[in-house]
Structures are given as structure tokens and as C-alpha cells.
NUZAVEX-428361 format. One record per residue (C-alpha): residue number from 1; y, x, z. Coordinates in steps of 0.001 Angstrom, whole numbers, plus 524288, in hexadecimal, padded with zeros to 5 digits. Each point is the difference from the previous one (the first is absolute). Layout:
residues N
ATOM NUM Y X Z
...
end
This chain:
residues 405
ATOM 1 7FFFF 80000 7FFFA
ATOM 2 80D9C 80502 7FCA3
ATOM 3 80A61 800C6 80A54
ATOM 4 80837 7F587 7F95D
ATOM 5 7FA77 7F4B4 80820
ATOM 6 800E5 807DD 80CA4
ATOM 7 80E35 803D7 7FDB4
ATOM 8 8044A 7F26A 7FC1F
ATOM 9 7F8FB 7FA21 80BA4
ATOM 10 80643 809DB 8092E
ATOM 11 80D38 7FCFE 7FA03
ATOM 12 7FE40 7F18E 80338
ATOM 13 7FAFE 802F5 80DD4
ATOM 14 80B81 808B7 80332
ATOM 15 80992 7F5E9 7FA98
ATOM 16 7FBE2 7F675 80AB4
ATOM 17 8070C 8057F 80BFA
ATOM 18 7F63D 7FC9D 80AB9
ATOM 19 80837 80650 80A7F
ATOM 20 7FAC8 7FFDE 80E01
ATOM 21 8068B 7FCF3 80901
ATOM 22 80280 7F4AF 7FEA1
ATOM 23 7F5C7 7FD3F 7F56C
ATOM 24 807B3 7FC77 7F3E3
ATOM 25 7FA06 7FAD6 7F35C
ATOM 26 7F222 7FF43 80556
ATOM 27 7FD60 7F2F9 7F977
ATOM 28 804A3 80507 7F2E1
ATOM 29 7F72B 80BCD 80154
ATOM 30 7F44A 7F7D1 80450
ATOM 31 8015E 7F6CE 7F457
ATOM 32 8018D 80B8A 7F6B5
ATOM 33 7F3BB 8069D 8051D
ATOM 34 7F88D 7F33C 7FF87
ATOM 35 80360 7FDED 7F197
ATOM 36 7FCDE 80E29 7FC97
ATOM 37 7F2E4 80002 806E6
ATOM 38 7FC13 7F304 7FA25
ATOM 39 80380 804DA 7F274
ATOM 40 7F717 80B97 80245
ATOM 41 7F4E0 7F6C5 803BE
ATOM 42 7FF9E 7FFA7 80EBE
ATOM 43 7FFDF 7F3B9 80888
ATOM 44 80C2C 7FFCB 80893
ATOM 45 8047A 7F8B3 80C1C
ATOM 46 80D07 800E4 80728
ATOM 47 7FF14 7FFD6 80EDB
ATOM 48 80C6C 7FD67 807A8
ATOM 49 80153 80667 80D5A
ATOM 50 80467 7F5E6 80A07
ATOM 51 80DB3 801C7 80541
ATOM 52 7FB4E 7FEC5 80DFD
ATOM 53 7F751 80BC4 7FDCA
ATOM 54 80BB8 8079F 7FAF1
ATOM 55 80818 7FB7B 80B8A
ATOM 56 7F625 806B1 808B9
ATOM 57 7FC7C 80C3D 7F832
ATOM 58 80B01 803AC 7F6CA
ATOM 59 80723 80B30 806D9
ATOM 60 80D39 7FCA7 7FA0C
ATOM 61 7FF7C 7F1A0 803A3
ATOM 62 80786 7F73B 7FE0F
ATOM 63 80459 806B7 7F379
ATOM 64 7F41C 7FA60 7F8F0
ATOM 65 8053F 7F220 8011B
ATOM 66 801E6 7F9FB 7F29B
ATOM 67 7F76F 80A37 7F94F
ATOM 68 7F214 7FAC2 7FE9B
ATOM 69 7F4B2 809AC 7FF63
ATOM 70 7F4A0 7FF2B 7F69A
ATOM 71 7F322 80737 7FEC1
ATOM 72 7FB0B 80067 7F1F4
ATOM 73 7F120 7FF37 80079
ATOM 74 7F8A1 8031D 7F390
ATOM 75 7F191 8014E 7FD27
ATOM 76 7F6F5 8023D 7F48B
ATOM 77 7F1B4 7FC11 7FF66
ATOM 78 7F762 7F806 8091A
ATOM 79 7F97E 80427 80C9C
ATOM 80 8041F 809CB 80A67
ATOM 81 80A1C 80982 7FADF
ATOM 82 7FB31 80DE3 7FED7
ATOM 83 80DB4 80588 80168
ATOM 84 80CB2 7FAB2 805BA
ATOM 85 80D5E 8053C 7FBCF
ATOM 86 80C31 7FEE9 80867
ATOM 87 80DD6 8020D 7FA9F
ATOM 88 80D3A 7FCDB 805F6
ATOM 89 80B20 7FB2F 7F787
ATOM 90 80B75 8016F 8096E
ATOM 91 80948 80BC0 7FFA6
ATOM 92 809CD 805CF 8097D
ATOM 93 80EAF 7FE39 7FD67
ATOM 94 804C8 8095A 7F56C
ATOM 95 80AA0 8069F 8081F
ATOM 96 80BCB 806F7 7FA42
ATOM 97 800D3 80B4C 7F673
ATOM 98 7F810 7FB02 7F477
ATOM 99 803C1 80589 7F2B3
ATOM 100 7FC51 7F31D 7F981
ATOM 101 7FC7C 7F200 803D2
ATOM 102 7F44B 80176 80905
ATOM 103 7FA12 7F359 7FA9C
ATOM 104 800EA 803F3 7F1AC
ATOM 105 7F505 8090E 7FC06
ATOM 106 804EB 80C91 7FA11
ATOM 107 7F78A 80A0F 7F90C
ATOM 108 8037F 80E84 7FF50
ATOM 109 7F56C 80877 7F9EC
ATOM 110 7F431 7FE3E 80908
ATOM 111 807A0 7F8AF 80A70
ATOM 112 800D0 7F15A 801D6
ATOM 113 80B54 7FD68 80944
ATOM 114 8028B 7F3DF 80828
ATOM 115 7FDBB 7FA28 80D72
ATOM 116 7F192 7FE0D 8020A
ATOM 117 7FB3F 808A1 7F4EB
ATOM 118 7F8AE 8085E 809B3
ATOM 119 7FEE6 7F6CC 80B89
ATOM 120 7F8E9 7F886 7FACE
ATOM 121 802A9 7F862 7F3A1
ATOM 122 7FAF3 80B88 7F83C
ATOM 123 7F2D8 7FDD4 80676
ATOM 124 8005D 7F17F 7FCC0
ATOM 125 8032D 802EF 7F1B2
ATOM 126 7F4D4 809CD 7FEF8
ATOM 127 7F641 7F6D8 80676
ATOM 128 80374 7F455 7F77D
ATOM 129 7FF14 808AA 7F3F5
ATOM 130 7F246 803AD 8043D
ATOM 131 7FC6A 7F1D1 80258
ATOM 132 80518 7FC84 7F25B
ATOM 133 7F849 80AC0 7F950
ATOM 134 7F341 7FD6E 8074B
ATOM 135 8009C 7F144 7FD92
ATOM 136 803B9 8016B 7F19F
ATOM 137 7F4E2 809BF 7FDD9
ATOM 138 7F67F 7F70C 80759
ATOM 139 7FCC8 80B76 80914
ATOM 140 802BF 7F978 80D1B
ATOM 141 7F21F 7FCBE 803F1
ATOM 142 80187 7FDB0 80E9B
ATOM 143 808BA 7F6D6 807CF
ATOM 144 80C90 80591 80554
ATOM 145 80BBF 7FAA1 80728
ATOM 146 80DF2 80470 8019C
ATOM 147 80B13 7FC05 808F6
ATOM 148 80E7F 80281 7FE07
ATOM 149 806C7 7FEC8 80CF9
ATOM 150 80DC5 7FF62 8058D
ATOM 151 805C8 8072E 80B91
ATOM 152 7F83A 80C97 7FFCF
ATOM 153 80D2C 80676 80260
ATOM 154 8015D 7F89A 80CC2
ATOM 155 7F303 80345 80639
ATOM 156 7F698 7F9D6 7F652
ATOM 157 80227 7F1C1 803A2
ATOM 158 7F9D7 7FAE5 7F375
ATOM 159 7F353 8079B 80195
ATOM 160 7FFD3 7FD42 80E9F
ATOM 161 80071 7F173 7FD54
ATOM 162 7F5A6 80123 7F55A
ATOM 163 7F665 80744 80894
ATOM 164 8029B 7FABE 80D8E
ATOM 165 8031F 7F1BA 7FCF3
ATOM 166 7F8C7 7FD5C 7F333
ATOM 167 7F428 8081E 80394
ATOM 168 7FF48 80934 7F451
ATOM 169 7F5EA 80A9A 802D3
ATOM 170 7FCA8 8071C 7F37A
ATOM 171 7F5E7 80AEE 8002E
ATOM 172 807E0 80958 7F7A6
ATOM 173 80ED7 80091 7FE30
ATOM 174 8081D 8082D 7F6C7
ATOM 175 80EC7 8006C 8022C
ATOM 176 8080A 80584 7F4A9
ATOM 177 80AF0 804F3 808E1
ATOM 178 80620 80C9F 7FAFE
ATOM 179 7F840 80C37 8034E
ATOM 180 800B5 806EB 7F2C2
ATOM 181 7F3EA 802AB 7F808
ATOM 182 7FDE5 80CA5 8079A
ATOM 183 7FE42 7F98E 80D4F
ATOM 184 7F74B 7F517 80554
ATOM 185 8030D 7FA2D 80D52
ATOM 186 7F5B0 7FBAC 809C3
ATOM 187 8096A 7FADB 80A47
ATOM 188 80C71 8021B 807BD
ATOM 189 805D0 80324 80D1B
ATOM 190 8034A 7F596 80A0A
ATOM 191 80DC4 7FA9C 80038
ATOM 192 808CC 7F9F4 80A51
ATOM 193 80DA8 7FBC2 7FC2C
ATOM 194 80A12 7F9A1 8086D
ATOM 195 80D2B 80079 806D3
ATOM 196 80577 8074B 80BBD
ATOM 197 80B2D 7F96B 80727
ATOM 198 808C2 8071B 80974
ATOM 199 80780 7F6E0 8090C
ATOM 200 80D20 80480 80597
ATOM 201 80C37 7F852 80385
ATOM 202 809B6 7FAF0 7F61C
ATOM 203 80EB1 80137 801FE
ATOM 204 80CBA 8023D 7F882
ATOM 205 80085 80D26 7F8F8
ATOM 206 80D73 802DA 805BB
ATOM 207 7FA0C 80081 80D8B
ATOM 208 7F2A3 80640 7FDAD
ATOM 209 7FE44 803EC 80E40
ATOM 210 7FD8C 7F1BA 80340
ATOM 211 7F3D8 7FF69 7F79E
ATOM 212 7F38B 8074E 7FD15
ATOM 213 7FF74 803F9 7F1B4
ATOM 214 7F24D 7FC9C 7FB34
ATOM 215 801C8 80801 7F398
ATOM 216 80382 80C48 8078E
ATOM 217 7F4C6 7FDDA 80962
ATOM 218 7F699 7FE0D 7F49F
ATOM 219 80456 80CF4 7FA1F
ATOM 220 7FDC6 80720 80CDF
ATOM 221 7F2B5 7F9A9 80241
ATOM 222 7FB31 80319 7F23E
ATOM 223 804C2 80E1F 8004F
ATOM 224 7F956 80273 80D10
ATOM 225 7F382 7F81C 7FDCB
ATOM 226 7FCCC 803AF 7F200
ATOM 227 7FC5F 80E6B 80250
ATOM 228 7F6E3 7FBD4 80ADF
ATOM 229 7F9C4 7F56D 7F7C3
ATOM 230 7FDE3 808E3 7F448
ATOM 231 7FA29 80A94 808A3
ATOM 232 7F5F1 7F62D 8052F
ATOM 233 7FD10 7FA76 7F2A3
ATOM 234 7FE05 80DBC 7FAB1
ATOM 235 7F4A4 802D3 8091A
ATOM 236 7F5D0 7F8B1 7F7EE
ATOM 237 7FD3A 80359 7F1CB
ATOM 238 7F7D5 7F70D 7F766
ATOM 239 7F359 8048F 7F9B7
ATOM 240 80218 7F716 7F430
ATOM 241 80531 804DD 7F2D5
ATOM 242 80E95 7FDAB 7FDFC
ATOM 243 808C8 8045F 7F4DD
ATOM 244 80A1E 80643 80910
ATOM 245 7FD71 8088A 80BF2
ATOM 246 809B9 7F845 80812
ATOM 247 7F8AC 7F351 7FD7A
ATOM 248 7F486 804C0 8082B
ATOM 249 807C1 7FCBE 80C6E
ATOM 250 80523 7F36D 80594
ATOM 251 80E66 7FF09 7FC4D
ATOM 252 80BD3 7F85C 804B5
ATOM 253 80BEF 7FC9A 7F7CB
ATOM 254 80C12 7F989 8058C
ATOM 255 80C1E 7F927 7FB0B
ATOM 256 7FC12 7FA90 7F2C2
ATOM 257 80718 7F417 80511
ATOM 258 80AEE 8011A 80A22
ATOM 259 80A56 7F66E 80440
ATOM 260 8095A 7FC3F 80AC1
ATOM 261 7FEA8 7F116 80039
ATOM 262 80E47 7FE02 803E1
ATOM 263 8042F 805C6 7F2A8
ATOM 264 80DEE 802AE 80485
ATOM 265 806FD 80D14 80091
ATOM 266 808E4 7FD33 80BB7
ATOM 267 7F4A9 7FCA6 808DD
ATOM 268 7F78C 808ED 8085D
ATOM 269 7F288 7FB50 7FBE7
ATOM 270 7F7C6 7FA40 80AC8
ATOM 271 7F3CF 8008C 7F7A1
ATOM 272 7FB39 8094B 7F59E
ATOM 273 7F3C4 7FE04 7F7DE
ATOM 274 7F89E 8099B 7F778
ATOM 275 7F2D9 7FF9F 7F953
ATOM 276 7F426 8089C 8021F
ATOM 277 7F47C 802E0 7F70A
ATOM 278 7F3DC 80604 80626
ATOM 279 7F4EB 804E2 7F73A
ATOM 280 7F38A 80273 8079B
ATOM 281 7F4A5 808BB 7FC05
ATOM 282 7F264 7F99C 80000
ATOM 283 7FBC0 807F8 80BE7
ATOM 284 80A7C 7F990 8088D
ATOM 285 80050 7F14A 801D8
ATOM 286 80CD7 7F8F3 7FE68
ATOM 287 800A7 7FB70 80E08
ATOM 288 7FF4E 80DE4 80521
ATOM 289 80A74 804EF 7F6B6
ATOM 290 80903 7F4A4 802FD
ATOM 291 7FE6F 8017E 80EB3
ATOM 292 8039D 80E64 7FEBC
ATOM 293 80CE2 7FDBD 7F949
ATOM 294 8032F 7F3FF 80841
ATOM 295 7FE29 8075D 80CC8
ATOM 296 80821 80BA1 7FB8E
ATOM 297 80B3E 7F7B3 7FAFA
ATOM 298 80034 7F7FF 80C63
ATOM 299 7FFEA 80C1B 80868
ATOM 300 80BEC 8056A 7F90E
ATOM 301 806C2 7F2C0 8004E
ATOM 302 7FE90 7FFEC 80EDE
ATOM 303 8071E 80CE6 800FC
ATOM 304 80B56 7F9AD 7F88C
ATOM 305 7FF79 7F3EE 808CC
ATOM 306 7FEA7 7F688 7F4AC
ATOM 307 7F593 7F634 7FC11
ATOM 308 7F7E1 80284 7F3F5
ATOM 309 7F76E 7F602 7F8FA
ATOM 310 7F5E2 80408 7F605
ATOM 311 7FB08 7F53B 7F71D
ATOM 312 7F4AB 800F6 7F676
ATOM 313 80183 7F8AC 7F333
ATOM 314 7F458 8057B 7F8AB
ATOM 315 7F3A2 805C9 8060B
ATOM 316 7F585 8040C 7F635
ATOM 317 7F4AC 8090C 80378
ATOM 318 7FB13 80B4F 7F7D5
ATOM 319 7F58C 7FC7D 7F62B
ATOM 320 7F641 8090A 7F938
ATOM 321 7F53C 7FCD8 7F63F
ATOM 322 7F3D8 8085C 8029C
ATOM 323 7FF27 80C66 7F7AF
ATOM 324 7F224 7FBEE 7FBED
ATOM 325 8046F 7F2B7 7FAF8
ATOM 326 7F924 7FBD1 7F341
ATOM 327 80D1B 7FAE4 7FB15
ATOM 328 806C2 80D0C 80259
ATOM 329 7F52B 8073B 7F8DD
ATOM 330 80075 7F629 7F4BE
ATOM 331 80EAE 800C8 7FDD5
ATOM 332 8006A 80EC8 801F6
ATOM 333 7F51E 8024C 7F607
ATOM 334 80646 7F76D 7F595
ATOM 335 80D45 8067B 80209
ATOM 336 7F9C3 80D6B 7FF1A
ATOM 337 7F916 7FCA7 7F355
ATOM 338 80C85 7FB34 7F9B2
ATOM 339 80979 80A27 80553
ATOM 340 7F698 80B9F 80003
ATOM 341 804D6 8033A 80D9F
ATOM 342 7FB96 7FA67 80CFD
ATOM 343 80AEA 7F8AC 8071B
ATOM 344 80365 804F6 80DA1
ATOM 345 7FBB9 7F70B 80AF5
ATOM 346 80AC9 7FDCB 80A26
ATOM 347 8055B 7F793 80AF1
ATOM 348 80D86 7FA95 7FE05
ATOM 349 80B6B 800CB 80947
ATOM 350 804D6 7F29F 7FBAA
ATOM 351 7F92C 7F321 80299
ATOM 352 7F787 7F8EE 7F622
ATOM 353 7FAF8 7F204 7FFF5
ATOM 354 7F2C7 806A9 80079
ATOM 355 8009A 7FEBC 80ED6
ATOM 356 7FDB4 7F14E 7FFF2
ATOM 357 7F3A5 80172 7F7D8
ATOM 358 7FACB 80B3B 80828
ATOM 359 80147 7F7EF 80C82
ATOM 360 7F686 7F653 7F99A
ATOM 361 7F69F 80AE6 7FBDE
ATOM 362 8038E 800C4 7F183
ATOM 363 7FFB1 80D22 7F945
ATOM 364 80D5C 80248 7F9E7
ATOM 365 8064A 80B01 7F88A
ATOM 366 80DA5 801B6 7FA71
ATOM 367 801C3 805E1 7F27D
ATOM 368 80B13 7FD29 7F6CC
ATOM 369 80A56 80558 7F6B5
ATOM 370 80C0D 805E7 80627
ATOM 371 80825 80BF8 80264
ATOM 372 80027 80631 80D6D
ATOM 373 80CD2 7FD50 8070F
ATOM 374 8047B 7F541 7F6D5
ATOM 375 7FC0D 7F42A 80804
ATOM 376 80C83 7F9D1 80560
ATOM 377 8086C 80A8A 7F9D6
ATOM 378 80CBB 7FE0C 7F8B5
ATOM 379 7FD5B 8014C 7F141
ATOM 380 7F1A8 7FDB7 802B8
ATOM 381 7F72D 80365 7F482
ATOM 382 7F1F2 800AE 7FBEB
ATOM 383 7FA17 80751 7F478
ATOM 384 7FAB7 7FAA3 7F36E
ATOM 385 7F52F 80A1D 800C0
ATOM 386 7FC04 7FAE8 80D6F
ATOM 387 7FF9D 7F1E8 7FB3F
ATOM 388 7F79D 803E0 7F445
ATOM 389 7F65E 80749 808A1
ATOM 390 7FE8C 7F487 80953
ATOM 391 7FDFD 7F5FE 7F540
ATOM 392 7F457 8084F 7FBEF
ATOM 393 7FB3F 801D8 80E05
ATOM 394 80115 7F198 803B4
ATOM 395 7F986 7FBE8 7F352
ATOM 396 7F490 8092B 802CD
ATOM 397 7FF2C 7FADC 80DE6
ATOM 398 7FF2A 7F216 7FAFE
ATOM 399 7F609 802D7 7F56E
ATOM 400 7F66A 80835 807C3
ATOM 401 7FDFA 7F7A5 80C22
ATOM 402 7F13A 80083 7FE58
ATOM 403 8016A 80D1B 806E7
ATOM 404 806F8 7F9B0 80B7C
ATOM 405 7F748 7F429 801D7
end
């Protein structure tokens, strides 16, 4: 199959700005995918996620109000599916600094540029191209199913609902998230994200001695607590394979989001809020890592005589597919035959929806077209060469499932 269909499909996918939060244009995307999959020859159903479920689980609630969520469920063939594919269609906000419209696909030599080209509309385009070729060539001999979910970028709410509420429990799962053709992921670190609130005393900025500046106290607490936290987190190194040396340790990042709720410059802030992002190696459970940072922050807050509140918004454990998994061996062997090099097996620092399947016992791997460092980046791009490779790889995966059954 030429790349023409893949490129045109990716162009249409990028042009639908499925920005999360809050979850814009999800219905338009769901209907587009439904039509495209049905035209290929798959049976398709749209599943709407109840708003009350989102009220409880969406971390940016109530920003989801007025933006319905849909899971696109597609299947081919009768009987139990041999393989289940999971793709997310939401993207993060584009941010500033783009050289062109982030939602208009631009091609420069081997680059395809636009929001979602790497994470992960490129994977969707490659997978649908493989579906199309295998169905047209009458080479898809075993039943398969695929889901296209919203809200992966907010903790995987779509997949969480699919698995935990609808009871999906496939044996084998392939997620076309961006790894590049050279790398194949078997799992990820644990993740806890949330907010830290420092409580002081508000007053007029012209008489600051009457208040307790929560922003200043937060700065002091962070500067004193962070070296101690990082020293403790650096004591345990993971045995699992990571791309970067630093990823083999539990890490803490602060301040991706920071605000004084009063939002006024002539006020001494009585409350200051900043985010935290804790990535936990598989050898350390989330509860232990969270308790460590909580205790240290509270200790340093006490020395400043202020109250500190730490609130978890997302808490997802590490998840690893066994190295002897038949699915891992199957995908790795096909990729090696096509690429003439064996992809490197690794554990990712970022979270995948793989975790929800692993909790239920499914074997899941992540392998998809992308460029390292381009997910969520300004001027995000993928490569035409990557897309072409993965159309071949996914087609071979679909057409040789006798070896997996």
C-alpha cells in the first residue's frame, strides 16, 4: 500500500482538534472514525461514557461539562478476538510557538508536522491503513477488535471505563502509542499526580507584616524539602530497562501548574497551590513513594508554621508485561523480520493505558510510530518513514495471527 491513504487519513485526523482538557470535538472524531472503519469493513459501535462517571473520575472536572465522551469500538470477524488494539484520539493543547497551524498537517521532507502526529494520531493512521490493506487483500483470517478512546491524556479515563465498567478483558493487547520502530515497550512506571496547597494568611500587600505569605512559604518549603526528597528517592535503582539512566529512579517534578487563587497583585496570598508529578519505579509501590514525599513536605511546613495539604488527583501503579509473554515474542519477531533489526525492549517513564489491561491479567505491549521527544512538543512531528514501517509491521501482525493463537 502506498502512503497516500495514510497521509490523507492523518491529515483529516489532525484537522479535528480533539484538545484535552476539556475534550473538544470528541463527537466529530468519533463519527469520523466510525465512518472510516465501516468503509474499511469493520463493524462499529459508539459507546458514550456517562457524565456521572466523568464527574467522579475526570481529573479536570468540571471542565468536561458540555463535552460528551465516546469510545469507538470496532471488530472484524466472529468469535473471541485474537488481538485487541487500543488507540487514543485526544491530544494535549498545542501551546505557543508553532511555526504553522498545529491542526493543519504540514510535510517537510520526511517530517509530517502537526499536533498529534506522534502522540498518537500517527499510530491510528498506520493501524487503519493496515486494516484496510489486510481486509482488501482478504488476509485477515482471525477476529480482531479495536477501541479508540478519549481522555488518555487525563489518566486514561476512556480505557479505565472500558475495562473496569464494561468488563473488557482481552488476552492480548497492542497499543500503537509512539515508541519508534526501534523500541518496544512492555510497561511503565507508576504515577501519582496532584496538588500541594500551602495555607498562610491573606492581607493587604501594603501591610505584609499582618499576613503570612503562602507563596513565600511555599518557596522556602520546596527549596528545603526537595534536596532531602531527591536524596531518598535516589537510594533505589530499578532493574528494568529504561531508555535514560535517570528514569531508573523514582522522580518528582513540581510546579507544572502553580497559582495564587486570589489572583490579585496588591494582596498577600493566603493560599498558594502548585502541582506535583511523581513517577515511581516498579520496585517501589505508589503508597510508599507518596508517604515519603508527604512526610518530608509536612515536616518542612511545620518548621515554617504553616499548614500544607497534599491532594492526589491521579494514582496509577506501575505495570509490566512479563518478558516471556507470547505477545511480546510475536510482535518482536515480526518487527525484526521487517526491519532487519531487533527492537529494544524497554519500560517507559510515562504512563500508558496498558495499566488497566494488566490489572485484569491481559498481556499488553506498546509499539507505534513516533519520534522520541516529540509527544506534547511544540511543532510536534512524526516521520513518513516511520509511518511506512508501521503500516508494514501492523499488516504483518494482522495477517500472521496463526502464530499467536
